[in-house]
N, C-alpha and C positions, 0 to 999 in steps of 0.2 A: 726065365719066364715066371711071372707072378701067378698066384693062384687065380686071380681075376682073369688073366689072359688065358689060362688053361680052361676056364669055364666058357670062354667065348665060342660061339658057333657061327658058321658062315651065313651071311645075309646078303641081300641084293636090293639096291635102290630101285624104286618103281618111278619111272619118269612119265609124266603126262605130256603127250605129243599130239599136235594137230596134224591130220592127214586129209588129203582131198577126198571128197565123197563121190566124185565122178559126175556131179550135177552142178558144179560151179561153187559149191560150198565146202565145208569141211566138217569132220568129226574129230572127237578126242579119243585117243586110245592110250592104254598104259603099256609101256615097254620096259623090259629089264634094262637097268643101268649099271652103275659101278658096283662091284662086290666089296664087302667089308666084313669084319668080324665084330660081334657084339655079344654081350651077356644080357639075356632077357629074364628079368625077375618079376614075377607076378606079385602085386600088392595083396597080401593075405591078412592084413590087419583086421581085427574084429570090426572096426568101423567100415572098412571096405566090404567085408562080407555082408554086413547088414545093408549097405548101399546097393550091392549087386542084387540082393533079393528084392529090392524096391525098383529094379530096372536100370540102375546106373551102369554104364559101360565099365567092363573090367579095365583096371589100370596096371601099368607095368613101369618098372625102372629099367632103362636101357643104358648099359655101360659100354663105351667104346674107347678106342685110342683117341687122344686129344685132336689128332689131325683129321678125323672123320668129319667133324663139323656139322652134325645133324641140326636142322633148323625147324622151326615151328611149321607144322603141317606137311613136312616131308613124309613120304610113304615108303615103307620097305617091306620085303618079304623074308621070313626066316626060311632058309632052304630045306632044313631037315623035315619040316612038316607043312610048308606052304602057308603058314599063318601070316596074315597081313597086319601091319601096325601103322598107325599114324602118330607122328610126334606131336606132343602137346606142350613143349617147352623148347628152349634154345640151349645148345651146347655151351655158349659163352657164359651162361648164367651159373654153370657148375663145372668148371675146368680145374684140373690140378695146377698148382703154381708152376711157373717155368722151371724152378730149381728142384722140383719133385723128382724122385728116382722113378716113379711110375707115372707115365704121362697118360692119364685117363680123363674122361669126361662122362657126365651122366645127364640123361634127359628123361622126361616122363613120356609115356605113350599110352595109346588105347588100342584095343583090338578094333579092326576096321574092315569093311567090305568095300571093294572097289565098285563104284556105281556103274550100272550098265546102261 
């Protein structure tokens, strides 16, 4: 097991599902989906700290195994603290080469609140 894999924590995808509203229409609800492991690293660069003070959303780097395949605007929850994140890039843009001994991929994400 690599150091990156040792840093991974349990996460769960949040799936947006339509359900009947009882009046002939429907509502959207968020349900737990597939579980996966990820390392969540906050961007704490000086530039990001300044941007956060100006109201920009906190950004994170998410590292997963290559086969997880996170996509733009996927939503997941970190199980240890319930924090929700929304993906702001695609796994295919930053995957380890097929011959690499450590099969990981990284994406960027932002803290997010599920709309009510």
